C-alpha positions in Angstrom: 108.4 118.3 87.5 105.7 120.4 89.1 103.0 118.7 91.2 100.5 119.1 88.3 103.0 117.4 85.9 103.4 114.5 88.4 99.7 114.1 88.6 99.3 114.1 84.9 102.1 111.5 84.6 100.4 109.3 87.2 97.2 109.5 85.2 99.0 108.5 82.0 100.7 105.6 83.8 97.4 104.4 85.2 95.9 104.5 81.7 98.8 102.6 80.3 98.5 99.9 82.9 94.8 99.6 82.2 95.5 99.3 78.5 98.3 96.7 79.0 96.1 94.7 81.3 93.3 94.6 78.8 95.7 93.5 76.1 97.1 90.8 78.3 93.6 89.5 79.2 92.4 89.5 75.6 95.5 88.7 73.6 97.9 86.6 75.7 97.7 82.8 75.7 100.2 80.1 76.5 99.3 78.5 73.1 99.2 81.0 70.3 99.2 80.7 66.6 102.0 82.5 64.7 99.7 85.4 63.9 98.6 85.7 67.5 102.3 85.6 68.6 103.2 88.4 66.2 100.3 90.5 67.7 101.3 89.7 71.2 105.0 90.5 70.6 104.0 94.0 69.6 102.3 94.5 72.9 105.2 92.9 74.7 107.6 95.2 73.0 105.5 98.2 73.9 105.3 97.2 77.6 109.0 96.6 77.7 109.6 100.2 76.4 107.6 101.5 79.3 109.1 99.3 82.1 112.6 100.5 81.0 111.6 103.9 82.3 112.7 104.4 85.9 109.8 106.7 86.7 107.3 104.0 85.4 109.1 101.1 87.0 109.3 102.8 90.4 105.5 103.3 90.5 104.7 99.9 89.2 103.9 98.3 92.6 101.3 101.0 93.3 100.0 100.9 89.7 99.4 97.2 89.9 97.3 97.3 93.1 94.0 95.6 92.3 95.0 94.5 88.8 94.8 90.9 87.5 97.3 88.7 89.4 98.6 86.9 86.3 99.1 90.2 84.5 100.9 91.7 87.5 103.3 88.7 87.5 103.9 89.1 83.8 104.7 92.8 83.8 106.8 92.6 86.9 108.9 89.9 85.2 109.3 92.2 82.2 110.3 95.0 84.5 112.9 92.8 86.2 114.2 91.6 82.8 114.5 95.1 81.4 116.0 96.5 84.6 118.7 93.9 84.4 119.2 94.5 80.7 119.8 98.2 81.2 122.3 97.5 84.0 124.2 94.8 82.2 
């Protein structure tokens, strides 16, 4: 990729993290109704798709700087799970 393409990719990744964090803060709860769980699983699936990407996962530590601590723990766990799933 060119330098400009890398910069664009970085911006997209930053926007995704912001979107994922907002979804986590507004939609995730330890106690959810069935309807809430269905909504959350859609977000969870979407986040898992992205953390499977090597380029996204490699930048995750930098992308998570300054983000909500609980969200950061959550998405790091997803990245770890998905990283193991692709290896295994």
